[in-house]
N, C-alpha and C positions, 0 to 999 in steps of 0.2 A: 385364735389368737394371734395379735400381730407380732413379728417377730422382735421388736423392738420395746419391750413390754415397760407400763408405767406404774408407778405406783397404785395409781388408780386402778388399772387393769387387774393389778394382783389384790388390792382390797375388793375388789367385785366377786374374783373368784374365790375368794376364803370367807366372803362374808356369812354362808350360810351354813359353815362348818363348824363343827364343835370346837369351843375354844381351847378346849383341853385334849385335842388331838395334837400328837408329834406332829413334826415337819420334819421330813427328810430332803436332800436333793436329791434326783436321780442325774446319774455322770456315767458319760461315754457308753455308747451303745456298743462298742466292741470288748467292752470289759464292764459290763452292765453292775455299779456297785451304788450303795446307798450311803450319803453323807452327810452327817452333822450341820444343821446350820448354826453359825456362831451369833451370839446376841447382840453383839454391835451393828449398829448402822452407820456407815461413813459416807457424807455425801462429798463430794468433789467433782471437778470439771462438769457439772450440769447434770449428773447421775447420781442415784442412791446404790452402795456396795451393802453385800451382805454376806461376810467371810464364811468361808468353809470351815468346819469347826471338827475335821477327822472322820474317817471312815467307820463305818458300822459294820458293812457285810455287804454281800450281795445282795443285788435288786432282786425283789421276789417276783418269780415268771407272770405271776398275775399283770405285773407293772410291767414288766417287760413287753410283755403282747398288747398292754394297752397303748404304749408306745411304739408298738410296731418296732422294737428292737430285737425280735427273737429269729 
């Protein structure tokens, strides 16, 4: 996966998943939390931005392990 993800890369990563699967953002390996994604997409300065919309709780251990954040 490229460091500078594009909309196309993200769509390819998600296209085979259940469309009803909730999405969370894994944040900060030193304090691993799961955050909600906002519903708005804002395009500016040649990039698309999806806002964080609050913290859900700690990132599950299995996800931390998969990200090598343990």
